[in-house]
C-alpha positions as CSV (number, residue, x, y, z in Angstrom):
1,M,-200.2,-67.4,-68.4
2,D,-200.6,-66.1,-64.8
3,F,-197.7,-63.5,-65.3
4,F,-199.6,-61.8,-68.4
5,A,-202.8,-62.1,-66.7
6,S,-201.4,-59.9,-63.7
7,G,-201.2,-56.4,-65.7
8,L,-197.2,-56.4,-65.0
9,P,-195.5,-54.5,-67.3
10,L,-193.1,-56.7,-69.6
11,V,-190.0,-54.6,-69.8
12,T,-189.4,-52.2,-66.8
13,E,-187.2,-48.8,-66.9
14,E,-184.7,-50.3,-65.3
15,A,-184.1,-52.9,-68.5
16,S,-184.2,-50.2,-70.9
17,S,-181.4,-48.2,-69.7
18,G,-179.4,-51.0,-69.4
19,E,-178.3,-50.6,-73.3
20,A,-175.3,-49.1,-73.0
21,G,-173.9,-51.3,-70.7
22,S,-172.5,-50.0,-67.0
23,E,-172.6,-46.7,-68.2
24,E,-173.8,-43.9,-66.3
25,D,-176.5,-41.7,-68.2
26,D,-174.8,-38.4,-67.5
27,E,-176.2,-34.7,-69.3
28,V,-174.5,-35.6,-72.7
29,V,-175.8,-39.1,-72.9
30,A,-179.0,-38.2,-72.3
31,M,-178.9,-35.4,-74.5
32,I,-177.5,-37.9,-77.3
33,K,-180.1,-40.7,-76.3
34,E,-183.2,-37.7,-76.7
35,L,-182.0,-36.8,-80.0
36,L,-181.4,-40.1,-81.5
37,D,-185.2,-41.1,-80.1
38,T,-186.7,-37.8,-81.4
39,R,-185.3,-36.3,-84.7
40,I,-182.7,-39.6,-85.9
41,R,-184.6,-42.5,-85.4
42,P,-188.1,-41.7,-86.9
43,T,-186.4,-40.7,-90.2
44,V,-184.2,-43.9,-90.2
45,Q,-186.7,-46.0,-89.3
46,E,-188.9,-44.3,-92.1
47,D,-186.3,-46.4,-94.7
48,G,-187.1,-49.6,-93.1
49,G,-183.8,-49.1,-90.7
50,D,-183.2,-48.3,-87.2
51,V,-180.2,-46.8,-85.2
52,I,-179.4,-48.1,-81.4
53,Y,-177.5,-46.1,-79.0
54,K,-174.0,-48.1,-77.7
55,G,-171.8,-46.1,-76.0
56,F,-170.1,-42.2,-75.8
57,E,-166.4,-42.4,-75.1
58,D,-163.9,-39.5,-75.3
59,G,-166.1,-37.2,-77.6
60,I,-167.3,-40.4,-79.9
61,V,-171.0,-41.6,-79.8
62,Q,-170.9,-45.5,-80.6
63,L,-174.2,-46.4,-83.0
64,K,-175.5,-49.6,-84.1
65,L,-177.3,-50.1,-87.6
66,Q,-180.0,-52.8,-87.9
67,G,-182.3,-53.4,-91.0
68,S,-181.8,-51.9,-94.3
69,C,-179.5,-49.9,-92.9
70,T,-177.0,-52.9,-92.7
71,S,-176.5,-53.6,-96.0
72,C,-177.3,-50.2,-97.4
73,P,-174.2,-48.8,-99.1
74,S,-175.0,-45.3,-98.5
75,S,-175.0,-46.1,-94.9
76,I,-171.7,-44.4,-94.1
77,I,-172.9,-41.5,-95.3
78,T,-176.0,-41.3,-93.2
79,L,-173.9,-41.9,-90.3
80,K,-171.4,-39.3,-90.9
81,N,-173.1,-36.5,-92.9
82,G,-176.7,-36.9,-91.1
83,I,-176.5,-38.5,-87.6
84,Q,-172.8,-36.8,-87.2
85,N,-173.7,-33.5,-88.2
86,M,-176.7,-33.4,-86.6
87,L,-175.4,-34.6,-82.9
88,Q,-172.6,-31.8,-83.5
89,F,-174.9,-29.3,-84.2
90,Y,-176.7,-29.7,-80.9
91,I,-174.4,-31.0,-78.8
92,P,-170.8,-29.5,-78.7
93,E,-169.1,-31.9,-77.1
94,V,-169.4,-34.7,-79.7
95,E,-166.5,-34.7,-82.1
96,G,-167.7,-37.8,-84.2
97,V,-169.9,-40.8,-84.8
98,E,-168.9,-44.6,-85.2
99,Q,-170.7,-47.5,-86.4
100,V,-170.3,-50.6,-84.1
101,M,-171.1,-53.9,-85.2
102,D,-173.0,-56.8,-83.6
103,D,-170.3,-58.3,-80.7
104,E,-171.3,-61.9,-82.2
105,S,-170.4,-60.7,-85.6
106,N,-166.9,-59.5,-84.4
107,E,-166.5,-63.1,-83.1
108,K,-167.1,-65.1,-85.9
109,E,-165.0,-62.7,-88.1
110,A,-162.1,-63.2,-85.5
111,N,-162.8,-67.2,-85.3
112,S,-163.0,-67.3,-88.7
113,P,-159.9,-69.0,-90.9
């Protein structure tokens, strides 16, 4: 309770930038995150889902879909036609978008008989 009464922030800026692991935020990654936060995420959230940035490697943006997007049959169409097209329009370095699954679910699938 003392912590909450101190008025210190619950989440620091350092913690929020750690989403992509140890990847440095260069200019392209900053533009990708900006587009996700301002244009893509609000639209996806209107439908009960969310999209989380996971990385940018060799021109491919890695995203994780959450909420209603994970079970939605048209999520791949949203990912390719919606998100990929918008990112490619504003950021020429983006060659494609791919969905990444949770690390935990990948481990469960690999360990199942």
